[in-house]
Structures are given as structure tokens and as C-alpha cells.
C-alpha positions in Angstrom: 0.0 0.0 0.0 2.8 2.4 0.8 4.0 2.9 -2.9 0.4 3.7 -3.8 0.1 6.2 -1.0 3.3 7.9 -2.1 2.2 8.0 -5.8 -1.2 9.4 -4.7 0.4 12.1 -2.6 2.8 13.0 -5.5 -0.1 13.2 -7.9 -2.1 15.4 -5.7 0.9 17.7 -5.1 1.5 17.8 -8.9 -2.1 18.7 -9.6 -2.1 21.4 -6.8 1.1 22.9 -8.3 -0.3 22.9 -11.9 -3.5 24.5 -10.6 -1.6 27.2 -8.7 0.4 28.1 -11.8 -2.7 28.2 -14.0 -4.4 30.5 -11.5 -1.4 32.8 -11.4 -1.3 32.9 -15.2 -4.9 34.0 -15.4 -4.3 36.7 -12.8 -1.3 37.9 -14.8 -3.3 38.0 -18.0 -6.0 40.0 -16.2 -3.6 42.8 -15.4 -1.8 42.9 -18.9 -4.0 45.9 -20.0 -2.3 47.9 -17.2 1.2 47.1 -18.4 2.1 50.7 -19.4 1.2 51.9 -15.9 4.1 49.8 -14.6 6.7 51.0 -17.2 9.1 52.2 -14.5 9.0 48.8 -12.7 9.5 47.0 -16.0 12.6 49.0 -16.8 14.0 48.4 -13.4 13.6 44.7 -13.8 15.0 44.8 -17.3 18.1 46.4 -15.9 18.4 43.7 -13.1 17.9 40.8 -15.5 19.8 42.1 -18.5 22.7 44.2 -17.3 23.1 42.2 -14.1 23.5 38.9 -16.1 26.0 40.2 -18.6 29.1 39.1 -16.7 27.7 35.6 -16.3 26.7 35.4 -19.9 30.1 36.7 -21.0 32.2 34.1 -19.3 29.8 31.2 -20.2 29.5 32.1 -23.9 33.2 32.6 -24.5 34.1 29.2 -23.0 31.1 27.5 -24.7 32.3 28.7 -28.1 35.9 27.7 -27.3 35.1 24.2 -26.2 32.7 23.7 -29.2 35.6 24.6 -31.5 38.0 22.2 -29.8 35.5 19.3 -29.7 34.5 19.9 -33.3 38.2 19.9 -34.4 38.8 16.7 -32.5 35.8 15.0 -34.2 36.9 16.3 -37.6 40.5 15.0 -37.3 41.2 12.8 -40.3 37.6 12.8 -41.6 36.4 16.4 -42.3 38.4 19.5 -43.4 38.8 22.2 -40.8 37.3 24.7 -43.2 33.9 23.4 -42.0 34.8 24.3 -38.4 33.1 27.7 -38.5 29.9 26.2 -39.9 29.7 23.7 -37.0 30.4 26.3 -34.3 27.9 28.7 -35.9 25.1 26.0 -36.2 25.6 24.6 -32.7 25.7 28.0 -31.0 22.8 29.6 -32.8 20.5 26.6 -32.7 21.0 25.1 -29.3 24.0 26.1 -27.2 23.4 29.9 -27.2 19.7 29.9 -26.4 19.6 26.9 -24.0 22.8 27.6 -22.0 21.9 31.3 -21.7 18.5 30.4 -20.4 19.9 27.9 -17.9 22.6 30.2 -16.5 20.4 33.3 -16.5 17.4 31.3 -15.2 19.4 29.9 -12.3 20.3 33.5 -11.3 17.1 35.3 -12.0 14.6 32.7 -10.8 16.4 32.3 -7.6 16.6 36.0 -7.0 12.8 36.4 -7.8 11.8 33.6 -5.5 14.0 34.8 -2.7 12.8 38.4 -2.9 9.1 37.6 -3.3 9.4 34.7 -0.7 10.8 37.1 1.8 8.1 39.6 1.2 5.5 36.8 1.5 6.8 35.4 4.9 7.1 38.9 6.3 3.6 39.7 5.2 4.6 42.6 3.0 2.4 41.2 0.1 -0.5 40.9 2.5 0.1 44.6 3.4 0.0 45.6 -0.2 -3.3 44.0 -0.7 -4.7 45.7 2.4 -3.9 49.1 0.9 -5.4 48.2 -2.5 -2.2 47.5 -4.4 -2.5 44.5 -6.6 0.8 42.4 -6.0 0.3 40.6 -9.4 0.3 43.9 -11.2 3.1 45.5 -9.2 5.4 42.5 -8.5 4.7 39.8 -11.0 3.8 41.5 -14.3 7.0 43.7 -14.5 9.2 40.6 -13.9 7.6 38.5 -16.5 7.6 41.2 -19.1 11.2 42.1 -18.4 12.4 38.5 -18.6 10.6 37.9 -21.9 12.2 41.1 -23.4 15.7 40.5 -22.1 16.3 36.8 -22.8 16.5 37.3 -26.6 18.8 40.3 -26.1 21.1 38.2 -23.9 21.0 35.4 -26.3 22.1 37.6 -29.2 25.0 38.8 -27.0 25.8 35.2 -26.1 25.7 33.9 -29.7 28.1 36.6 -30.8 30.6 36.0 -27.9 30.4 32.2 -28.4 31.3 32.5 -32.1 34.1 34.9 -31.3 35.4 32.6 -28.6 35.4 29.7 -31.1 37.1 31.8 -33.7 39.9 32.9 -31.3 40.5 29.3 -30.2 40.5 28.0 -33.8 43.2 30.6 -34.6 45.3 30.2 -31.5 45.2 26.4 -31.0 44.1 24.8 -34.2 45.8 27.0 -36.9 42.5 27.9 -38.6 42.7 31.5 -39.8 40.0 34.0 -39.1 39.2 34.2 -42.8 38.8 30.4 -43.2 36.7 30.3 -40.1 34.5 33.0 -41.5 34.2 31.2 -44.8 33.0 28.1 -43.0 30.6 30.2 -40.8 28.9 31.6 -43.9 28.9 28.3 -45.8 25.7 26.8 -44.3 24.3 29.9 -42.7 20.5 30.2 -42.6 18.5 33.1 -41.2 16.0 30.6 -39.9 18.6 29.1 -37.5 19.1 32.5 -35.7 15.4 33.4 -35.8 14.4 29.9 -34.5 16.9 30.1 -31.7 15.6 33.5 -30.6 12.0 32.4 -30.8 12.7 29.8 -28.1 14.1 32.4 -25.8 10.8 34.3 -25.4 9.3 31.1 -23.9 12.4 30.5 -21.8 12.1 34.0 -20.3 8.5 33.5 -19.6 9.2 30.2 -17.8 12.1 31.6 -15.8 10.0 34.6 -14.5 6.9 32.5 -13.9 8.6 29.9 -11.9 10.4 32.5 -9.8 7.3 34.4 -9.1 5.1 31.4 -8.4 7.5 29.8 -6.0 8.1 33.2 -4.3 4.3 33.7 -3.8 3.8 30.2 -2.4 6.6 30.5 0.1 5.7 29.2 3.7 7.7 28.7 6.9 10.0 31.6 7.4 13.7 31.6 6.4 13.7 27.8 5.7 10.7 28.2 3.4 12.5 30.9 1.4 15.4 28.6 0.9 13.1 25.8 -0.3 11.2 28.1 -2.6 14.5 29.3 -4.1 15.7 25.8 -4.7 12.3 24.8 -6.2 12.3 27.9 -8.5 15.8 27.0 -9.9 15.0 23.3 -10.4 11.6 23.8 -11.9 12.7 26.5 -14.3 15.8 24.5 -15.5 13.7 21.3 -16.0 10.9 23.2 -17.9 13.5 24.9 -20.1 15.0 21.6 -21.2 11.5 20.0 -21.8 10.2 23.1 -23.6 13.4 23.2 -25.7 12.6 19.8 -27.2 9.0 20.7 -27.9 9.8 24.1 -29.4 12.6 22.7 -31.5 10.2 20.1 -32.9 7.6 22.8 -33.6 10.0 25.4 -35.0 12.4 23.4 -37.1 10.1 20.6 -38.2 7.0 22.6 -39.0 7.6 26.4 -39.2 11.1 26.2 -40.8 10.9 22.7 -42.2 13.2 22.3 -45.3 11.2 22.1 -48.5 
């Protein structure tokens, strides 16, 4: 009986979580018409999410591009000319590595910060106080964070793609003897605008997931300081898992249906 009890409890908790997220979504959609009234809060969150994440994205992207070039050259050795190295780095970065890794590293930082901030406000009853003075916490706290994350993830991804390709180019020149010109020729060889656009399309959804999970776990925090820590952990784990799952679904939709080769 014990396994069935555990499975039943897990199922009920899962349904409760999904229901809570859906309710939060409906409340967010309800305040979307008042989005311009919160322009200042949105700009503040865009600065925190975008500018605050640049150092992390900078380091991550450079080394992602570098290791992609090294691994591609290792796989090419004796089979494929190195003039195709730029094409492989460009494809890998713009299609998957840039959007997904940027979403994961930014999501870990941003969703944790959102959950910790809102969770602290929840356990100290600041959110309840806002409701008492007729300030909608969804409009004032959640909507700006969601809009800012949706806007800034594509910007950070463009920045990440560029840095990753530059990192791969420098490593190809310094370690593999591939000139900048040869790397650039390979980069343009199989370039398609759809690759970049498709990768950026996914980041809008990733930004939405990151902010939604951070806000939801922050708003459902219970139990004081320990609860804030648990909410932060749950926000990071749930956002990272949903990013990976949604990446597969979005890739299937975008590159098999929307940008399917004729």
C-alpha cells in the first residue's frame, strides 16, 4: 500500500502545483492591460535581469564557443576538413548552445533572485500589506518581472551567440591554426537566417518560464527563512527542467514545422 500512498500524494501535489500556476497565469493575463502603468518597474527589472546577467553570460559564452571549436576539431580530425569548423560552431551556437545555456545560467540566477525576494516579502507579510492598501501584487510585482524577462532573454541570447562564435574563432586561430578568414568562410557556408530566428523564438518562452517559476515559488513560500530557501531551490530546479523540456517541444515545432526544409 505504501507505494500507492506515495504515488497518490505525489499526484495530488502535482495537480495542486499545476492548478496554482494556471491561476497565477490567469491573474497575470488579467492585469496585462495595465502594463504601461508599470513601465518604470519593468525598466528596473530589465536592468536587473539584462545588465546584471552580462558578466555571467560573457564568461559562459566565451568558453562554450571555445570548447565547441575544440571538440569539433577533435571529431573532424582525419575525416572532415577544418574549413567546416566555422559552420559547425555557428550552427551549434545559434540553434542550441546559445539559447539553451543562456536560459539555464540566467534562469538559475534570475529565478532564484525572484523567488528569494518575493518569498521574503511573503513570509514577512509585505504582500498581504500591499493587498490591504489596495495595491495588486500581481500587477506591481509579477507582471513587470515577466515582461522584463521575456524582453531581455532574446537580447542576452544575441549577445551570447556573438561572444560564443568569437570565442570559437579565437581558439580556432590560436590552438588549431585555422585563420579568421577560413573560419568566417565556414561560418557563412551553411548559414541560414532561420537558424538564428528559430533560436531566438525559443528564448521568449524561456524568459516566460524563468520569471513565472520564480514568481510562483516566491508567492507560495511558507515557513520563514527555511521556506524561502526551499522556494528558491524549487524555482531554480523547476525553471531549468521546464527549459529543457520546452526546448525539445519548441525545436520540434519550429524546425520541423515552421522552418521545415522544402
